[in-house]
C-alpha positions in Angstrom: -94.5 -32.7 -84.9 -95.5 -36.4 -84.7 -96.7 -37.7 -81.3 -95.7 -41.2 -80.2 -98.5 -43.1 -78.6 -96.5 -46.3 -77.8 -93.1 -47.8 -78.1 -93.6 -51.2 -79.8 -89.9 -52.3 -79.7 -87.8 -52.6 -77.7 -90.0 -53.5 -74.7 -89.3 -51.0 -72.0 -89.8 -52.1 -68.4 -90.6 -49.5 -65.8 -87.4 -48.1 -64.3 -87.1 -48.3 -60.5 -86.1 -45.0 -58.9 -85.7 -43.6 -55.4 -85.8 -39.8 -54.8 -85.1 -39.3 -58.5 -82.1 -41.7 -58.6 -82.3 -44.5 -61.1 -79.9 -47.2 -62.5 -77.0 -45.9 -64.5 -77.8 -42.3 -63.6 -74.9 -39.9 -63.2 -74.6 -38.6 -59.6 -72.8 -35.4 -58.5 -71.5 -34.0 -55.3 -69.6 -30.7 -55.7 -66.8 -31.6 -58.1 -67.1 -35.4 -57.7 -69.0 -37.7 -60.1 -70.2 -41.2 -59.9 -72.6 -43.8 -61.5 -75.7 -45.2 -59.8 -75.0 -49.0 -59.8 -77.9 -50.3 -57.7 -81.4 -49.3 -56.8 -83.2 -51.2 -54.1 -86.4 -49.4 -52.8 -86.8 -52.1 -50.1 -83.3 -51.5 -48.5 -82.5 -49.0 -45.7 -79.8 -47.7 -48.0 -81.6 -47.9 -51.4 -79.1 -46.0 -53.6 -75.6 -47.3 -54.3 -73.2 -45.0 -56.1 -69.8 -45.9 -57.5 -67.7 -42.7 -57.2 -64.7 -41.9 -59.4 -61.5 -43.5 -57.9 -63.5 -44.8 -54.8 -65.3 -47.9 -53.7 -69.2 -48.1 -54.1 -71.2 -46.7 -51.2 -74.8 -47.1 -50.4 -76.9 -44.1 -49.1 -80.1 -43.5 -47.3 -82.5 -40.9 -48.7 -81.7 -38.5 -45.9 -77.9 -38.8 -46.5 -78.5 -38.0 -50.2 -80.3 -34.9 -49.2 -78.0 -33.7 -46.4 -74.8 -34.4 -48.5 -76.4 -32.6 -51.5 -75.9 -35.5 -53.8 -77.9 -34.9 -57.0 -78.6 -36.6 -60.3 -77.0 -34.9 -63.3 -79.6 -34.2 -65.9 -78.5 -35.8 -69.2 -81.4 -34.8 -71.5 -80.5 -31.2 -72.1 -82.4 -29.2 -74.7 -80.4 -28.3 -77.8 -77.3 -30.0 -76.3 -78.0 -33.7 -76.0 -77.7 -36.0 -79.1 -79.5 -39.3 -78.9 -79.4 -42.7 -80.7 -82.1 -45.3 -80.8 -81.5 -49.0 -80.1 -81.5 -51.3 -83.2 -84.9 -51.9 -84.8 -86.7 -49.3 -82.5 -90.3 -49.1 -83.7 -93.0 -46.7 -82.4 -96.7 -46.3 -83.0 -97.9 -42.7 -83.7 -101.3 -41.3 -82.6 -102.5 -41.3 -86.3 -101.9 -45.1 -86.5 -98.6 -44.9 -88.4 -95.7 -47.1 -87.4 -92.2 -45.7 -87.7 -89.0 -47.8 -87.5 -85.9 -45.8 -86.8 -82.6 -46.7 -88.3 -79.6 -47.3 -86.1 -77.5 -44.6 -87.7 -80.2 -41.9 -87.2 -79.3 -39.3 -84.6 -81.8 -37.1 -82.7 -81.3 -33.7 -80.9 -83.3 -33.1 -77.7 -85.5 -30.2 -78.6 -87.7 -29.8 -75.5 -88.0 -31.4 -72.1 -91.0 -31.3 -69.8 -92.0 -33.2 -66.6 -93.7 -36.0 -68.5 -92.9 -35.5 -72.2 -89.8 -35.2 -74.4 -89.5 -33.8 -77.9 -86.6 -34.9 -80.1 -85.7 -33.8 -83.6 -84.0 -35.9 -86.4 -80.8 -34.1 -87.1 -80.9 -35.0 -90.8 -84.6 -34.8 -91.8 -85.6 -32.3 -89.0 -88.7 -34.5 -88.3 -89.8 -34.0 -84.6 -91.3 -36.7 -82.3 -92.9 -36.3 -78.9 -92.3 -39.2 -76.5 -93.4 -39.8 -73.0 -90.4 -39.6 -70.7 -91.4 -42.7 -68.9 -90.3 -45.6 -71.2 -88.3 -43.5 -73.6 -86.1 -45.9 -75.6 -83.3 -43.5 -76.7 -79.7 -43.5 -75.3 -77.4 -40.6 -74.9 -75.0 -40.5 -77.8 -73.2 -37.2 -77.2 -73.4 -33.8 -75.6 -72.7 -30.5 -77.4 -70.2 -28.5 -75.3 -69.8 -24.9 -76.0 -66.4 -23.5 -75.2 -66.4 -20.6 -72.8 -66.5 -17.2 -74.3 -63.2 -15.4 -73.9 -63.5 -11.7 -74.0 -60.3 -10.4 -75.4 -59.0 -7.2 -73.9 -57.5 -4.6 -76.1 -53.7 -4.8 -76.2 -53.5 -1.3 -74.6 -55.4 -2.6 -71.5 -53.1 -5.6 -70.9 -50.4 -5.1 -68.2 -46.9 -4.8 -69.6 -44.7 -7.8 -69.0 -41.2 -7.6 -67.4 -39.5 -7.9 -70.8 -41.8 -5.3 -72.4 -41.1 -2.9 -69.6 -37.3 -3.4 -70.0 -37.7 -2.8 -73.8 -39.8 0.4 -73.3 -37.4 1.7 -70.6 -34.4 1.3 -72.9 -36.2 3.1 -75.7 -37.3 5.9 -73.3 -33.8 6.4 -72.0 -32.4 6.6 -75.6 -34.9 9.3 -76.4 -35.1 11.3 -73.2 -31.7 11.0 -71.4 -29.2 13.4 -72.7 -25.6 12.0 -72.7 -24.4 15.3 -71.1 -26.0 14.1 -67.9 -23.7 11.1 -67.7 -21.0 13.2 -66.1 -23.3 14.0 -63.1 -25.4 10.8 -62.7 -26.6 10.2 -59.2 -29.1 7.9 -57.5 -31.5 10.9 -57.1 -31.3 11.6 -60.8 -31.9 7.9 -61.6 -35.0 7.9 -59.3 -36.3 11.0 -61.1 -35.8 9.4 -64.5 -37.6 6.2 -63.3 -40.6 8.3 -62.1 -40.7 10.2 -65.5 -40.7 6.8 -67.3 -43.6 5.6 -65.2 -45.6 8.7 -65.9 -45.0 8.3 -69.7 -46.2 4.7 -69.9 -49.7 4.5 -71.4 -50.3 0.8 -70.6 -50.8 -0.6 -67.1 -47.9 -2.2 -65.3 -47.0 -3.5 -61.8 -44.6 -1.6 -59.6 -42.7 -4.9 -59.0 -42.0 -5.4 -62.7 -40.9 -1.8 -63.0 -38.5 -2.2 -60.0 -36.9 -5.2 -61.8 -36.9 -3.8 -65.3 -35.5 -0.3 -64.5 -32.0 -1.2 -63.3 -31.6 -3.7 -66.1 -32.6 -1.2 -68.7 -30.4 1.6 -67.2 -27.4 -0.7 -67.0 -27.8 -1.7 -70.7 -28.2 1.9 -71.6 -25.0 2.9 -69.7 -23.1 0.1 -71.3 -24.1 1.3 -74.7 -23.2 4.9 -73.8 -19.8 3.6 -72.6 -19.1 2.3 -76.0 -20.6 5.1 -78.0 -20.2 8.4 -76.0 -17.9 7.6 -73.1 -17.0 10.1 -70.4 -14.4 13.0 -70.4 -13.3 12.0 -73.9 -12.7 8.4 -73.0 -14.9 5.5 -74.0 -14.7 1.7 -74.2 -11.9 0.8 -76.6 -10.0 4.0 -76.1 -6.2 3.4 -76.3 -4.1 4.7 -73.3 -0.4 5.1 -72.6 1.1 5.0 -69.1 4.5 6.5 -68.9 5.7 4.7 -65.8 9.2 6.0 -66.2 11.1 7.8 -68.9 12.0 4.4 -70.4 9.1 2.2 -69.3 5.8 2.5 -71.2 2.6 0.5 -70.9 -0.2 0.5 -73.4 -3.8 -0.4 -72.6 -7.4 0.3 -73.3 -10.6 1.2 -71.5 -12.8 -1.8 -71.0 -15.6 -0.3 -68.8 -16.9 2.9 -67.4 -18.5 3.3 -63.9 -20.7 6.4 -64.4 -21.7 6.5 -60.8 -18.1 6.7 -59.5 -16.6 8.4 -62.6 -14.0 5.7 -62.8 -12.5 3.8 -65.8 -11.6 0.1 -65.9 -8.4 -0.4 -67.9 -6.7 -3.5 -69.2 -3.0 -3.2 -70.0 -1.1 -5.1 -72.7 0.7 -7.1 -70.0 -2.6 -8.5 -68.7 -2.8 -6.3 -65.6 -6.1 -4.4 -64.8 -6.5 -1.0 -63.2 -9.4 1.3 -62.2 -8.7 5.1 -62.2 -10.5 8.4 -62.2 -9.5 11.1 -64.7 -7.6 13.0 -62.0 -5.7 9.8 -61.0 -4.8 9.2 -64.6 -3.4 12.7 -65.0 -1.4 12.3 -61.8 0.0 9.0 -63.0 0.9 10.4 -66.5 -1.7 8.2 -68.2 -2.7 9.8 -71.5 -5.0 9.2 -74.4 -3.5 7.5 -77.5 -4.8 8.6 -80.9 -4.3 6.7 -84.1 -4.2 9.0 -87.1 -4.5 7.7 -90.6 -3.1 10.2 -93.1 -3.6 7.9 -96.1 -3.9 4.2 -96.9 -0.1 4.0 -96.6 0.8 6.3 -93.7 -0.4 6.2 -90.1 1.0 7.4 -86.8 0.2 6.8 -83.1 0.4 9.8 -80.8 -0.2 10.3 -77.1 -2.5 13.1 -75.8 0.4 14.9 -74.2 2.4 14.6 -77.5 5.3 13.0 -75.7 4.9 9.8 -77.7 4.9 9.3 -81.5 5.2 6.2 -83.6 4.8 6.3 -87.4 4.4 3.5 -90.0 4.6 3.6 -93.8 3.3 0.7 -95.7 3.5 -0.7 -99.3 1.6 -3.2 -101.4 4.8 -4.8 -102.8 8.4 -5.2 -101.7 9.6 -3.7 -105.0 7.6 -0.5 -104.2 9.0 -0.3 -100.7 12.6 -0.5 -101.8 12.1 2.0 -104.6 10.7 4.6 -102.2 13.2 4.0 -99.3 15.8 6.7 -100.1 13.1 9.4 -100.9 11.2 8.8 -97.7 14.3 8.7 -95.5 15.2 12.2 -96.8 11.8 13.4 -95.8 11.2 11.8 -92.3 14.5 10.4 -91.1 15.9 6.9 -90.3 13.6 3.9 -91.0 13.5 0.4 -89.7 14.3 -2.7 -91.7 11.5 -3.6 -94.1 9.0 -5.9 -92.3 7.1 -8.6 -94.1 3.4 -8.9 -93.2 2.3 -11.2 -96.0 1.6 -14.1 -93.5 0.6 -12.0 -90.5 -1.7 -9.2 -89.5 -0.3 -5.7 -89.1 -1.6 -3.6 -86.3 -2.7 -0.6 -88.4 -2.2 -0.8 -92.2 -4.1 -4.0 -93.0 -4.1 -3.4 -96.8 -0.3 -3.2 -97.0 2.0 -6.2 -96.7 5.4 -4.5 -96.4 6.1 -1.8 -93.8 8.7 0.6 -92.4 8.6 2.1 -89.0 10.2 5.5 -88.4 12.9 4.8 -85.9 14.4 8.4 -85.7 12.8 11.5 -87.1 14.9 14.1 -88.9 13.4 16.9 -86.9 13.2 17.5 -83.1 10.0 19.4 -82.9 6.7 17.6 -82.9 5.2 20.0 -85.4 8.0 19.4 -88.0 7.7 15.6 -87.5 4.0 15.6 -88.2 4.5 17.9 -91.2 7.0 15.4 -92.7 4.6 12.6 -92.3 1.9 14.7 -94.0 4.3 15.2 -96.9 4.9 11.4 -97.3 1.1 10.8 -97.2 0.7 13.0 -100.2 3.0 10.9 -102.3 1.5 8.2 -104.5 3.1 5.2 -102.9 1.1 2.8 -105.0 3.2 3.6 -108.1 7.0 3.6 -108.6 8.9 6.9 -108.2 9.5 8.9 -111.4 13.1 7.9 -111.8 12.2 4.2 -111.7 9.6 4.5 -114.4 10.6 3.4 -117.9 
């Protein structure tokens, strides 16, 4: 380490100070900062400070002490980087003169009451100066970012969205669909408690109170589509025989598991909400669509009081060729309908269709058997007598 005996250039005049305050020093009071803009030892208020966003104010020494206004130390070991004024020249104790370059930078290495040790960042050469008359200026401060101690993921509290997601998965794995027929608020509360006991990460009760009903509602909506209740689920077709001649078709649009009621939308746009017992009393029955083959389909009500059958063909030529044979098997057919430019309700792959208007047989069993017989025919090819 080289010891500086004297600063030859620039010529440093003695800095006037009062109670440790000096010109251009940074002053601090709590979270407020300012610059010392004037020092006048002869004045009753010797220290003037220009605070951030405020007018300059002059203080007595007692006021500085009572208000806990302090000077911010700028020469911090291992944190303050200094620059020397142009042409700074010093005399060392061994008689050598050293001229510092403007671009050289020095790191404060050590600070004592009367001396200061700086180290050239590039050459690592160290110089000891007297603090009084030190020529260097603060160039920068090294600021270390605060250390953030990351908590393991399993120790972080679950967010509202995470709780909803975990609740939905837990319900899918632990709630048996058979319990849907007897769902009550007490059972819901028991399930919620079981969920809370199964969670391995911390959570807030408030988030759980918000997440649980949302997750349960989503789960019930999914079960309404997939499992349903009493054999009915969302999308199930229904038939309401209002009178012997008046029929209404509709489908289930929602299921209220708490009240065991079904929301139904009818083809005429009307909406209803019934329990299973009410539907039985009103002669509302389930409608099943049965595909016997790619060419034969029938629609039948649960009470077997309603039956509609459709037979489709790929071409008009095939439909006309099979007409007499099919009539002998099932009965009277409708006129051939052309679906080349429209969508058929059931047989989407066929473009020409007959509807059975009057079955040959009176019993439902014989009617279904006749349709089964037609489905076993190869309606994609011409009948034998038409083949060349």
